[in-house]
C-alpha positions in Angstrom: 114.4 96.6 108.2 115.1 93.9 105.6 117.4 94.7 102.7 114.5 93.7 100.3 112.1 96.1 101.9 114.8 98.9 101.7 115.5 98.2 98.1 111.7 98.3 97.2 111.4 101.7 99.0 114.4 103.0 97.1 112.9 101.8 93.8 109.6 103.5 94.7 111.4 106.8 95.2 113.4 106.4 92.0 110.2 105.8 90.1 108.6 108.9 91.6 111.6 111.0 90.4 111.3 109.5 86.9 107.7 110.5 86.8 108.5 113.9 88.1 110.9 114.4 85.3 108.7 112.9 82.6 107.7 116.3 81.3 111.3 117.4 81.1 111.4 119.6 84.3 110.8 119.4 88.0 109.0 122.2 89.8 109.0 123.2 93.4 105.8 121.3 94.2 107.2 118.2 92.6 110.4 118.5 94.6 108.4 118.9 97.7 106.3 115.8 96.9 109.4 113.8 96.3 111.0 114.9 99.5 107.9 114.3 101.5 107.5 110.8 100.0 111.2 110.1 100.8 110.4 110.7 104.5 107.2 108.7 104.3 109.2 105.8 102.9 111.7 106.0 105.8 114.5 106.9 103.5 117.3 109.5 104.0 119.0 112.3 102.2 121.5 110.0 100.5 118.6 107.9 99.1 117.0 111.1 97.8 120.2 112.3 96.2 120.7 108.8 94.6 117.1 108.9 93.3 117.5 112.3 91.8 120.8 111.3 90.1 119.1 108.2 88.7 116.2 110.2 87.4 118.5 112.7 85.7 120.7 109.9 84.2 120.5 108.7 80.6 119.3 105.3 81.7 116.4 106.6 83.8 113.3 104.4 83.5 110.5 103.1 85.7 111.2 99.9 87.5 107.8 98.2 87.7 107.2 96.2 90.8 105.9 92.6 90.6 103.7 92.7 93.8 100.1 93.9 93.2 100.1 96.2 96.3 103.3 97.8 95.2 102.0 98.3 91.7 99.0 100.1 93.0 101.1 102.2 95.3 103.3 103.2 92.4 100.2 104.2 90.3 99.0 106.3 93.3 102.3 108.0 93.6 102.3 108.6 89.8 98.9 110.2 90.0 100.0 112.5 92.8 103.1 113.5 90.9 101.1 114.2 87.7 98.8 116.5 89.6 101.5 118.2 91.7 102.1 121.0 89.3 98.5 121.5 88.3 99.1 120.5 84.7 98.8 117.0 83.1 101.5 116.8 80.5 101.0 114.4 77.6 104.3 112.7 78.4 103.2 112.1 82.0 99.8 110.7 80.8 101.5 108.4 78.4 104.0 107.1 81.0 101.1 106.5 83.4 99.0 104.7 80.9 101.9 102.6 79.7 102.9 101.7 83.2 99.3 100.7 84.1 99.1 98.5 81.0 102.4 96.8 81.6 101.4 96.1 85.2 98.1 94.7 83.9 96.0 97.2 85.8 93.2 98.5 83.8 89.5 99.3 83.5 87.5 99.4 86.7 90.4 98.9 89.1 92.4 101.7 87.5 89.5 104.0 87.8 89.1 103.1 91.5 92.8 103.9 92.1 92.5 107.2 90.4 89.3 108.1 92.3 90.9 107.2 95.6 93.8 109.5 95.0 91.8 112.4 93.5 89.4 112.1 96.4 92.2 112.7 98.9 92.5 116.2 100.3 95.7 117.8 99.4 97.8 119.7 102.0 97.4 122.9 99.9 93.6 122.7 100.2 93.7 122.8 104.0 95.7 126.0 103.9 93.3 127.8 101.6 
């Protein structure tokens, strides 16, 4: 695994934590989503702890990727996080909209990304 790839995955996890804390708290579903995503990214417990410390720090902020695919992956993660607790907080919506605008993803492509994530079955749905 290259150092650059590892750093990008760490940044993705930190961004997810920042989004999870955008509404001022982190619930159990959000914690579970962050932990699951950590595993999916091939990161370990130390990376998760570092991401949580970063998110709780005074300097916590999203670190927007420069690659188009990484930008879309970040937006997908942000959508999942916003939906994790079943409530779309205004601060989460603003952070998402600002991030999409800064990454120059808007209009039709943004709607496609949202639709692709919302259309995915959630693990909770399978258990119902």
